[in-house]
C-alpha positions as CSV (number, residue, x, y, z in Angstrom):
1,M,0.0,0.0,0.0
2,K,1.1,3.5,-0.5
3,N,0.7,6.6,1.7
4,I,-2.4,8.5,0.8
5,R,-2.3,12.3,0.8
6,G,-5.4,13.1,-1.3
7,L,-8.5,11.5,-2.5
8,L,-8.8,7.8,-3.3
9,S,-9.4,6.9,-6.9
10,A,-10.8,3.7,-8.4
11,R,-7.3,2.5,-9.4
12,D,-6.3,2.7,-5.7
13,L,-8.8,0.0,-4.8
14,P,-7.7,-3.6,-4.8
15,Q,-9.5,-6.3,-6.8
16,G,-13.2,-6.5,-5.7
17,G,-13.5,-2.8,-5.0
18,I,-13.0,-2.9,-1.2
19,V,-10.1,-1.3,0.6
20,H,-9.0,-3.7,3.3
21,A,-6.4,-1.5,5.0
22,I,-5.1,1.9,4.3
23,S,-2.1,3.5,5.9
24,I,-2.7,7.2,6.5
25,R,-0.1,9.4,7.8
26,I,-1.6,11.9,10.3
27,S,0.6,14.7,11.4
28,K,1.0,15.7,15.1
29,M,-1.2,18.8,14.5
30,Q,-4.0,16.7,13.0
31,S,-3.8,14.3,15.9
32,L,-4.0,17.2,18.4
33,V,-7.0,18.7,16.6
34,L,-8.8,15.4,16.5
35,T,-8.1,14.8,20.2
36,M,-9.3,18.3,21.1
37,L,-12.5,17.7,19.0
38,L,-13.1,14.4,20.8
39,V,-12.7,16.0,24.2
40,F,-15.0,18.9,23.2
41,L,-17.7,16.4,22.0
42,C,-17.4,14.4,25.2
43,A,-17.7,17.6,27.3
44,A,-20.7,18.7,25.3
45,A,-22.5,15.4,25.7
46,S,-21.8,15.4,29.5
47,S,-23.1,19.0,29.7
48,V,-26.3,18.0,28.0
49,Q,-26.8,15.0,30.3
50,S,-26.1,17.3,33.4
51,T,-28.6,19.9,32.2
52,A,-31.2,17.3,31.6
53,R,-30.6,15.8,35.1
54,Q,-30.8,19.3,36.7
55,A,-34.1,20.0,34.9
56,Q,-35.5,16.7,36.1
57,E,-34.4,17.4,39.7
58,R,-36.2,20.8,39.5
59,T,-39.4,19.3,38.3
60,I,-42.1,19.6,40.9
61,H,-44.1,16.4,41.4
62,V,-47.4,17.7,42.7
63,P,-50.1,15.6,44.3
64,V,-53.0,14.3,42.2
65,A,-55.9,16.7,42.5
66,K,-58.8,15.3,44.5
67,I,-60.3,18.6,45.4
68,Y,-60.6,21.9,43.4
69,A,-58.0,23.6,45.7
70,Q,-55.4,21.1,44.7
71,K,-56.2,21.6,41.0
72,L,-55.7,25.3,41.5
73,V,-52.3,24.7,43.2
74,N,-51.2,22.4,40.4
75,E,-52.3,24.8,37.6
76,T,-50.7,27.8,39.4
77,L,-47.4,26.0,39.8
78,A,-47.4,25.1,36.1
79,A,-48.1,28.7,35.1
80,H,-45.4,30.3,37.4
81,P,-41.8,29.1,37.1
82,E,-40.7,31.6,39.7
83,I,-42.6,29.6,42.4
84,M,-40.9,26.7,44.1
85,G,-43.7,26.0,46.6
86,L,-47.4,26.7,46.9
87,E,-50.2,25.8,49.3
88,I,-53.7,26.8,50.2
89,S,-54.8,26.7,53.9
90,A,-58.3,27.1,55.2
91,T,-60.6,26.3,58.1
92,S,-62.6,23.2,57.2
93,L,-66.3,23.4,56.4
94,K,-67.2,21.5,59.6
95,K,-64.5,22.5,62.1
96,D,-62.9,25.8,63.0
97,E,-59.5,24.4,62.7
98,C,-57.1,25.7,60.0
99,T,-55.2,23.2,58.0
100,T,-53.4,23.0,54.6
101,I,-55.9,21.7,52.1
102,A,-53.8,21.8,49.0
103,S,-50.0,21.8,48.5
104,D,-47.1,21.2,46.2
105,E,-46.1,18.4,48.6
106,Q,-48.3,15.5,49.5
107,L,-46.9,15.5,53.1
108,G,-48.0,19.1,53.5
109,I,-51.7,18.4,53.1
110,G,-53.5,18.2,56.4
111,E,-50.8,20.0,58.4
112,K,-52.1,22.5,60.9
113,C,-51.6,26.2,60.0
114,D,-48.6,27.9,61.3
115,Q,-48.3,31.3,63.0
116,D,-47.9,33.1,59.7
117,E,-51.1,31.7,58.3
118,Y,-53.0,32.5,61.5
119,H,-51.6,36.0,61.4
120,V,-53.0,36.5,57.9
121,M,-56.4,35.1,58.9
122,K,-56.5,37.4,61.9
123,T,-55.4,40.6,60.1
124,D,-56.7,39.8,56.5
125,K,-53.4,41.2,55.3
126,P,-50.4,39.6,53.5
127,F,-47.4,38.5,55.5
128,A,-43.9,38.1,54.0
129,D,-41.1,36.2,55.7
130,K,-37.5,35.6,54.5
131,T,-36.7,31.9,55.1
132,T,-33.5,29.9,54.8
133,D,-33.6,26.3,53.6
134,N,-30.5,24.3,52.6
135,G,-28.4,27.5,52.7
136,Q,-30.7,29.3,50.3
137,E,-32.7,32.4,51.3
138,F,-36.1,32.9,49.8
139,F,-39.4,34.7,50.5
140,D,-42.4,32.8,51.9
141,V,-45.4,35.0,51.4
142,N,-48.9,34.3,52.8
143,V,-51.9,36.2,51.2
144,P,-55.6,36.0,52.0
145,I,-58.1,35.1,49.3
146,H,-61.7,36.1,49.4
147,D,-65.0,34.7,48.1
148,A,-67.4,36.5,45.8
149,N,-68.9,38.5,48.8
150,G,-65.4,39.7,49.9
151,K,-65.2,37.4,52.9
152,M,-61.8,35.7,53.5
153,M,-62.0,32.0,52.6
154,A,-58.4,30.9,52.7
155,V,-54.7,31.8,52.8
156,V,-52.4,31.2,49.8
157,G,-48.8,30.5,50.8
158,V,-46.2,31.2,48.0
159,D,-42.5,30.2,48.3
160,F,-40.5,32.0,45.7
161,K,-37.3,30.6,44.2
162,P,-34.2,32.2,45.6
163,D,-33.5,35.6,44.1
164,P,-31.0,37.8,45.9
165,K,-32.4,40.9,44.2
166,Q,-36.0,40.3,45.3
167,T,-37.3,42.5,48.2
168,A,-40.1,41.7,50.6
169,A,-42.2,44.3,48.9
170,Q,-41.6,42.8,45.5
171,A,-42.3,39.3,46.8
172,T,-45.5,40.5,48.5
173,E,-46.8,42.3,45.4
174,R,-46.1,39.2,43.2
175,A,-47.8,36.9,45.7
176,Q,-50.8,39.1,45.7
177,Q,-51.0,39.0,41.9
178,I,-50.8,35.2,42.1
179,A,-53.5,35.1,44.8
180,K,-55.8,37.2,42.7
181,E,-55.4,34.8,39.8
182,I,-56.5,32.0,42.2
183,E,-59.3,34.1,43.7
184,A,-60.7,34.7,40.3
185,K,-61.2,31.0,39.7
186,V,-63.1,30.2,42.9
187,S,-66.3,32.0,44.2
188,S,-66.7,30.3,47.5
189,K,-65.0,28.3,50.3
190,E,-67.2,25.3,49.4
191,K,-65.7,25.4,45.9
192,L,-62.2,24.8,47.3
193,Y,-63.4,21.5,48.7
194,E,-65.3,20.4,45.7
195,P,-64.2,17.0,44.4
196,V,-62.5,16.9,40.9
197,S,-62.0,13.9,38.6
């Protein structure tokens, strides 16, 4: 065989038309370029896998909606990527006890209301609190929502994704906008508890 420096032609092929072995001289520069290209492609593939894995980890797995309040939570989370947590708390229709009736976490449903939620129920005003979890600071804002007659029916708790530039006033304003969206979809406290299929 001879060293090939250009294109192969038909006369370079052995009988039968198939090249069994070709000796190609590759310069050190070409070898370096090919190695760098291979490293780049491997790094790009790894980056794509890492990004896909991170997106999967950020995906919120919300409980299946059994009542209308849970359906509202699930729809609101899907519509607002700036939210990392959302819940609706209310007094039950039969008792005067406040509990979480819908949440982004299954374990949160049924928990008794905390001081922040009771404060909102008592004052009928939003309450913003800066919270730290896993070394990340974020705003947890509780906002009252009202029925068609203007009577408070529940408290919406919004946890925003960490944003070092966000202020309490900005978080409160945004949470109030989100609460208004929820409020517009429900006319009564009874509607929150309505079964969904």
